[in-house]
N, C-alpha and C positions, 0 to 999 in steps of 0.2 A: 673536733671540739667536744668536750664532755658536757653533761647535762647541767652542771652546777651554775653556769652563767644564765641559762634559760630559767632555771628554778628561781634564782635570785631575782631576775627581771620580773617574773610573774608575782612573786611574793611582795616585792617592794611596790610594784605597780598596784596590786590589789589592795594591800593594806593602806596605802596612802589614799587610793581612790575610795575606800570604804568609810573614810571619816565623814560622818553625816552632818555637815555643817548646817544645812538648812534646818534639820530637826533640832540640833543643839541651840541655834540662835533663837528659834521660836520658843523653845522650852525655857531658855534662860530669860529672855526679855519679854515674853508674852505669857509665860506660864501655861502654854497650851501644847498640844500634840498636833503638829502640822498635818499629820497623816489622817486626821479626822475632819479636815476641811477641804473644800475645793476638789481637786483631782485626786487627793490622797497621797501624792508623792512628796518627796523631800527636796525637790528642785527649786530653782530660783523663781520660776513663774508662779508656782503655788505659794511659795513663801511671800511673794510680792502681793498676793491677794490679801494677806494679813497685814503686811507692812511693806510699803515700797522700799524703804531704806534697808530693811533686813533682806529684801529680795535682791537688791543691788550687791550687798555684802556677800550674800550667798553665791551669787553669780561669780563674783571675783574669787572667792575662796574655792569654789568648785573647779574653776578654771586653773587656779594656782596649784591645786593638789595634783592635777594631771601633769602640768608643766614640771613640777618638782620631781615627780616620779621619773619622767624622761630625762631631766637634767642629771639626776643621780646616776642613772644607768649609763648615760653618755660619759660621765666622769669616771665611773668604775671600769667600763669596758669601751674605751674610745676607739679601739681597733675593730670592734664588732658592732657596727652601727645599727644593723637590723634588730639587735636586741632591744633598742629603744622603742621600736615599733611594737614589740611584744609587751613592753612595760606600758606603753600607751593604751593598748587594748585591755591589758589587765586592770589598769586604773579605771577604765570605763566600766568593766565588769564589777569592780569594787563598788563604784557608785550605784550601779543598777541593782546589785545584789549584795548589800552590806551585811556581813555576818552579825554585826552588832544589833541590827534591827530585824532579825529574822529573815534576811535576804529580801527585804522590801524597801527599795530605795527610789531613786529618781530615774530619769530617762536618758541621762548621759550626755546631753548636748554640750553643756558648758565644759564638763570634764574632758570630753572628746576634743573640743576646739583648743582647750588649754594644753592638752597633752601633745597636740600636733603642731603647736606654734613654733617649736624649735626644729621640727622635722620637715614640715611642708608649709613654711610661712606664707608663701605666695598664694597657695591654694586656700589656706585658712582665711587670709584677708579677703579674697574674692568671695568665699563662702559667707563670711560675716556681712559683706556688702549685699549679697543675695538675701540673707536673712533679714537685714534691716529694711531692704527695699520692699519685701513682701509684707512685713509687719506694718510699714508705713501705708501701703496700699490697701491691705485687707484687714489688718489688726487680728490676724489669726496666727498666734505663736506656733501652734502645732504645724500648720502648713509651712510656715517659714522654716521651722526646724527640720521637717522632713525633706524639703527641697534642698536646703543648704547641706544637710548631711549626705543625701544621696549624690550630690554633685561633687563632694570633696574628693573621693577617690579618683574620679574622672579628671578633675582639675589637676590633682597632683601628678597624674600620669601624663597629661597633655603638656604640662609645664616642665616635665623632665625631672621633677624633684625626687621621685622614687628611684629612677635609674641612676641618678648621680649619687644618691646615698648608698645604694647597693654596691656600686662599683668601688667604694672605699673599703670594703670588707676583706682585707688581707688577700686580694686577688681572687676571691671566691667568685666563680662564674655562676652566679645565681640570678643575674639580671635583676628584675624588680620583684621576684616572686614572693619572698617573705614579707616585705613591706606592703605589697598589694593585697596579699591574703589577710594581713592584719587590718588594713583599712577597709577591705570589703566586709570582713566579719564585724568590725565595729559599726559600720554603716548599717548593716543588716540588723544588728541587735538594736540600735537606736531607733530605726524605723519601725521594727517589730514592737517596740515598747509603746509606740504611738498607735497601736491597732485600734483602740477605742476612739481616738481622735479621727482616724481615717474613716471609720464607720460613720461618725457624726458629720464629717466633711462631705461625704458622699450623699448623706441623707439631708444635708442642709441644716443640721441642728447644732453644729459646732458653735459655741459662744465666742464672740469677739472679745479680745482682751481689754479689760478695764482695770485700772489701778484703784485700789480701795484706799482712800485718803484717811490716814490715821497718824 
């Protein structure tokens, strides 16, 4: 296989993922720069501190852009399924490092879950359940995000979703290597973006999430 499908997957994934919905919504409806408040990133959690409604919309749009990137690649290259995992990882990179905002974006959780919804749906649903359970118990969004993200590659492997997808790739004997590498890289990037939260969690200074009613 030549490099063109891989390049197309990376570009489509990155460009869609780099759309800064959180920044745009707060700028349009609040006239503010969301990067100057709270954690300083453009993700749904920080947007929700300004407006719960805009936070929900940001969450949905961030997930949708990852899902769309994967759906496009699946439709263009249906016979090379693992390219969709590359697009998924690229969309997360786009959200975390958007070229339009000087490569200063969000943490990639919503985009990551959205991008994998078509690829590892069972693992994603379980990860969402883990996320919601931790938030309900502790009200620490960061802890919930870290645990859910770290568990997703393992869940996908255990439930056989990576192996099944890889075996559809034109008889290529690659087992689950490309999908697993993409998932592991995505999980590592997202967890790494929570480094400041991890330090605060360990020191007991991580604030619990509270919506700002406006």
